[in-house]
Each structure stands twice: as C-alpha cells, then as structure tokens.
C-alpha positions as CSV (number, residue, x, y, z in Angstrom):
1,X,83.2,25.5,208.5
2,X,86.8,24.7,207.6
3,X,88.6,21.4,208.0
4,X,92.4,21.6,207.4
5,X,94.4,18.5,206.6
6,X,98.2,17.9,206.5
7,X,99.4,14.5,205.4
8,X,103.1,13.4,205.2
9,X,103.7,11.4,202.1
10,X,107.3,10.7,203.0
11,X,110.2,12.5,204.7
12,X,110.4,15.1,201.9
13,X,106.8,15.4,200.7
14,X,103.6,16.5,202.2
15,X,100.1,17.3,201.0
16,X,98.0,20.1,202.6
17,X,94.4,21.1,202.0
18,X,91.4,23.0,203.4
19,X,87.9,21.7,202.9
20,X,85.3,24.5,203.3
21,X,81.6,24.5,203.6
22,X,79.4,27.6,203.5
23,X,76.0,27.0,205.1
24,X,72.9,29.2,205.1
25,X,70.8,28.3,208.1
26,X,68.0,30.8,207.1
27,X,67.2,29.0,203.9
28,X,67.5,25.2,204.3
29,X,64.8,24.0,201.8
30,X,65.6,21.2,199.4
31,X,65.2,23.6,196.4
32,X,67.7,26.1,197.7
33,X,71.4,26.1,197.1
34,X,72.0,26.8,200.8
35,X,75.3,25.0,201.1
36,X,78.5,25.1,199.1
37,X,81.4,22.7,199.7
38,X,84.8,23.2,198.0
39,X,88.5,22.8,198.5
40,X,89.9,26.2,199.4
41,X,93.6,25.2,199.3
42,X,95.1,21.9,198.0
43,X,98.8,21.6,197.3
44,X,101.8,19.3,197.4
45,X,105.2,20.5,198.7
46,X,108.4,18.6,198.1
47,X,111.9,19.4,199.3
48,X,115.0,18.4,197.5
49,X,117.8,18.2,200.0
50,X,118.0,20.9,202.7
51,X,117.8,24.0,200.5
52,X,115.3,23.6,197.7
53,X,111.6,23.1,197.7
54,X,108.7,23.0,195.2
55,X,105.1,23.7,195.8
56,X,102.4,22.7,193.3
57,X,98.6,23.3,193.5
58,X,96.2,25.9,194.9
59,X,97.8,27.8,197.8
60,X,97.7,31.2,199.5
61,X,100.3,33.8,198.5
62,X,101.3,36.8,200.6
63,X,103.7,39.2,198.8
64,X,105.0,42.6,199.7
65,X,105.1,44.3,203.1
66,X,101.8,43.6,204.8
67,X,100.5,42.0,201.7
68,X,100.6,45.3,199.8
69,X,101.5,43.7,196.4
70,X,99.3,40.6,196.7
71,X,97.4,38.8,199.4
72,X,95.3,36.0,197.9
73,X,95.2,32.6,196.2
74,X,97.5,31.3,193.5
75,X,96.9,28.2,191.3
76,X,100.3,27.2,190.0
77,X,103.8,26.3,191.2
78,X,106.5,27.9,193.3
79,X,110.1,27.0,193.7
80,X,112.4,28.2,196.6
81,X,116.1,28.0,197.2
82,X,117.8,29.0,200.5
83,X,121.5,29.6,199.8
84,X,122.3,30.6,203.4
85,X,120.9,32.8,206.2
86,X,121.3,35.9,204.1
87,X,120.1,34.8,200.6
88,X,116.8,33.2,199.5
89,X,115.4,32.9,196.0
90,X,111.8,32.3,195.2
91,X,110.1,32.0,191.7
92,X,106.6,31.0,190.7
93,X,104.1,30.9,187.9
94,X,100.4,30.6,188.1
95,X,96.9,32.2,188.0
96,X,96.2,34.8,190.6
97,X,92.5,34.4,191.7
98,X,91.9,37.9,192.8
99,X,93.2,39.3,189.5
100,X,90.6,37.5,187.4
101,X,92.8,34.3,187.0
102,X,95.5,36.2,185.1
103,X,98.6,34.1,184.5
104,X,101.5,35.7,186.3
105,X,105.2,34.8,186.8
106,X,106.9,36.2,189.8
107,X,110.2,36.1,191.7
108,X,111.7,37.3,194.9
109,X,115.3,37.7,196.1
110,X,115.7,38.3,199.8
C-alpha cells in the first residue's frame, strides 16, 4: 500500500512524500516480521522566482533516454535553472540508492 502526500508550505515551497507498507498476508503471526512501513520518498522543493528551484531530500531520479543512465532513488539535493524555452541547467549531489549509496555529483544542460 502506498499513500502519497503533497503539502503546500507557502506559494514557493512544498513537501512531498510517499508512505509505503509491505504486508505479508500469508504469515501474520506476532513473532513474524510480516509488515514493513517506511517513507519511500520525502523531499522539499522550493522555487526562487520563476526560473530557479531547489529540491532537498529523498526523491526519484530518471536520467538519460528511457532511464538508460539512471532510474532510481537519490538522497541529496538538486538545483535547476530555466533560462528560457531553449536552455535549462540542472545540477545535483547525493547518494544513489541502486549504486550502493555511492556519493555522486551530476549535471545536465538541455
């Protein structure tokens, strides 16, 4: 079961998260670890004006065509700047979960 939440803090900041619970209906004894509850994603996003934003926390990252480079979860921060319709800059730093929590810096110009 997944419960997604999106809360507006103010006009330029919001918090988003996903509370997940894994349940095993075959083994529901009190001695079993048949359930696991955790926050899958939890991050804050703030915008500075119309062009710049900052994301901080645990969030999904999809990079490369069809997720070829990375399609998983990052714990860190990401900054984006949209100059115009033709230019966008993104830079981030954090731990990539699927790569054994390796610390990685990344950037993208599009």
